[in-house]
C-alpha positions in Angstrom: 11.0 -11.2 15.4 9.8 -7.4 15.6 8.9 -5.4 12.3 7.9 -2.2 12.0 5.0 -1.8 8.8 4.6 1.6 7.1 1.3 2.2 5.4 1.2 5.5 3.9 -2.7 5.3 3.1 -6.1 5.2 5.1 -6.1 1.8 6.8 -8.0 0.1 6.6 -10.1 1.3 3.4 -11.3 -1.5 0.9 -9.2 -0.2 -1.7 -5.8 -2.0 -3.3 -2.7 -1.1 -1.1 -4.6 -1.2 2.1 -6.0 -5.0 1.4 -2.3 -6.1 0.4 -1.2 -4.4 3.6 -3.5 -6.2 5.9 -3.0 -9.8 4.3 0.9 -9.1 4.8 0.1 -8.3 8.1 -1.8 -11.2 8.8 0.5 -13.9 7.1 3.3 -12.2 9.2 1.3 -12.0 12.7 0.5 -15.8 12.2 4.3 -17.1 11.5 4.7 -15.6 14.8 6.1 -11.7 14.4 5.1 -8.8 16.3 4.4 -6.0 14.3 4.1 -2.2 14.6 2.0 -1.0 11.9 2.2 3.1 11.2 -0.7 4.3 9.2 -2.9 7.6 8.5 -5.3 8.3 10.8 -8.1 7.9 8.2 -9.1 4.2 7.9 -11.3 1.5 10.1 -9.3 -0.2 13.0 -8.9 -4.0 12.2 -8.5 -7.0 14.4 -5.2 -8.2 13.9 -3.3 -10.3 16.6 0.2 -9.5 17.5 -0.3 -6.4 15.5 0.2 -3.0 17.1 -1.7 0.2 15.3 -0.1 3.7 15.8 -2.0 6.5 13.8 -0.9 9.6 12.4 -3.4 12.7 13.1 -6.6 12.6 11.1 -7.0 15.8 9.5 -10.5 15.2 8.5 -11.3 18.8 7.9 -9.1 18.7 5.3 -11.1 16.1 3.3 -10.6 12.2 2.7 -7.4 10.8 1.2 -8.0 10.0 -2.7 -6.0 7.3 -4.2 -2.8 8.7 -6.0 -0.6 11.1 -5.4 -1.8 14.8 -4.1 -0.7 17.2 -2.1 -3.0 16.6 0.7 -1.5 12.5 0.8 2.2 14.8 0.6 1.0 16.7 3.9 -0.3 13.7 5.7 3.2 11.7 4.7 5.1 14.6 6.9 3.4 13.2 9.9 3.5 9.6 9.5 7.5 10.0 8.6 7.6 11.9 12.0 5.8 8.9 13.6 7.9 6.6 12.0 10.6 8.3 13.2 9.6 8.2 16.8 8.9 4.5 16.5 12.3 4.0 15.6 13.9 5.6 18.5 11.5 3.8 20.8 11.9 0.4 19.3 14.6 -1.7 17.8 13.4 -3.7 14.8 14.8 -6.9 12.9 13.0 -5.3 9.9 11.3 -2.7 8.2 8.3 -3.5 5.6 7.6 -0.1 3.6 4.2 -0.1 1.2 4.8 2.4 -1.4 6.4 6.0 -0.6 7.3 4.8 3.0 10.3 3.2 1.2 11.7 6.8 1.1 11.8 7.5 4.8 12.8 3.4 5.6 15.4 3.9 3.1 16.4 7.4 4.9 16.7 6.6 8.1 18.0 2.8 7.5 21.5 3.5 8.1 21.4 5.2 11.2 19.0 2.1 12.7 20.9 -0.7 11.2 17.2 -2.8 10.1 16.8 -4.8 6.8 14.1 -2.8 4.4 11.5 -4.7 2.7 9.9 -2.6 -0.1 6.3 -3.5 -0.9 6.3 -1.8 -4.3 2.6 -1.5 -5.6 3.1 0.6 -8.5 5.9 2.9 -10.1 5.9 6.1 -8.1 7.2 8.3 -11.3 4.6 6.7 -13.4 2.1 7.7 -10.9 2.8 11.3 -11.0 2.0 11.1 -14.8 -0.9 8.2 -14.9 -2.9 10.6 -12.0 -2.0 13.8 -14.1 -0.4 15.3 -11.1 2.8 16.6 -13.0 3.7 16.9 -16.6 7.2 18.3 -16.1 9.9 15.6 -17.2 12.2 17.3 -14.6 10.1 16.7 -11.3 9.1 12.6 -13.2 13.0 12.1 -13.7 14.0 13.4 -10.5 11.4 10.3 -8.7 12.8 8.2 -11.2 16.1 8.6 -9.3 14.6 8.6 -6.3 12.5 5.2 -6.4 16.2 3.8 -7.8 18.0 5.1 -4.9 15.6 3.2 -2.7 15.3 0.1 -4.4 19.0 -0.2 -4.5 19.0 0.6 -0.6 16.2 -2.3 -0.1 17.3 -5.8 1.0 13.9 -7.3 -0.6 11.6 -6.1 -2.8 8.0 -7.5 -3.4 6.4 -6.5 -6.8 2.6 -7.2 -7.7 2.5 -7.8 -11.3 4.9 -8.8 -13.9 5.5 -5.3 -15.3 6.8 -3.8 -11.9 9.3 -6.9 -11.5 10.4 -6.4 -14.7 10.9 -2.8 -14.0 12.8 -4.3 -11.1 14.9 -6.3 -13.1 15.7 -3.4 -14.9 17.2 -1.6 -11.9 19.9 -4.4 -11.3 18.8 -4.1 -8.2 21.5 -6.2 -5.4 18.6 -7.3 -3.5 16.2 -10.7 -3.3 13.1 -10.1 -5.5 9.7 -11.7 -4.9 6.8 -11.1 -7.3 3.9 -11.7 -5.2 0.4 -11.0 -6.7 -2.5 -9.4 -5.0 -5.1 -12.2 -3.9 -7.6 -11.8 -1.0 -7.6 -14.9 0.4 -9.7 -14.3 3.9 -12.4 -12.0 5.0 -11.2 -8.4 6.3 -11.7 -8.5 10.1 -12.7 -5.1 11.1 -13.3 -3.8 14.2 -16.7 -2.2 13.4 -17.7 -3.9 10.2 -18.5 -1.2 7.1 -21.3 -1.6 4.8 -19.1 -2.6 1.9 -17.9 -5.4 3.9 -21.4 -6.3 4.8 -22.1 -6.4 1.3 -19.4 -8.6 0.2 -20.8 -11.2 2.6 -23.8 -10.8 1.1 -25.4 -13.8 -1.0 -24.7 -13.2 -4.7 -28.1 -12.6 -7.0 -29.0 -15.4 -9.2 -27.4 -15.2 -12.6 -28.8 -15.8 -15.9 -27.0 -19.5 -17.0 -28.3 -19.1 -20.9 -26.0 -16.4 -22.0 -22.4 -15.3 -21.3 -21.8 -13.1 -18.4 -19.2 -10.4 -18.4 -18.6 -9.8 -14.5 -15.9 -6.9 -12.9 -14.2 -7.9 -9.8 -12.5 -4.8 -8.3 -13.1 -1.1 -6.8 -14.9 1.8 -8.1 -12.0 4.4 -8.4 -12.3 6.7 -10.9 -8.8 5.3 -12.0 -10.1 1.8 -12.9 -12.1 3.0 -16.0 -15.5 1.9 -15.1 -17.0 4.5 -17.1 -15.2 3.0 -20.4 -16.6 -0.9 -19.0 -20.4 0.2 -18.7 -20.1 2.2 -22.4 -18.7 -1.0 -23.8 -21.6 -2.9 -21.8 -23.9 -0.7 -24.3 
């Protein structure tokens, strides 16, 4: 079986969706699936068997790609989607596994190339527009709600990563198959050149006091996680 994975993120970087992309690809490769992964030019190379990585131009002089919607990300998506179309012209795939906004180009091209479409839904794109304060335009948000519903209806399989997203998909009455697979990290990331964050993650943890309660946080340090609120709460 041959599959095409679309990952519109800097892959690999140690944050939510790239972790999921890595482990989805790892599981599929261990099951004997040959994968072509199309992703941004930015990010670390990884060591995954049976996975061939194709990258769009990095455009590093424009800056790093941040989490959430942005005009820079939209610019990178244009080149990523062109690369996806090129891969589909070169090779026939049994399925396309599209993460986040990658589903739009996959759904658009599906009738031309006759593949099964798996939509890996890590967030609701209309919600991202308001959560990251990209726009307050109700018309634009409504347009993306329609676009998201169209992509869900075009998908043969939808994977969600949280109960709230699962409820959203169920409300859409999507005719395809739906799976809720919550994110979990079950294997060390095998990058070609270990990053500082990966090395730090494998270091021995410090000793913790045993005579008082411990409050711990496990996650990234991106602004949207609200670490500032956590630190204020400690005080």
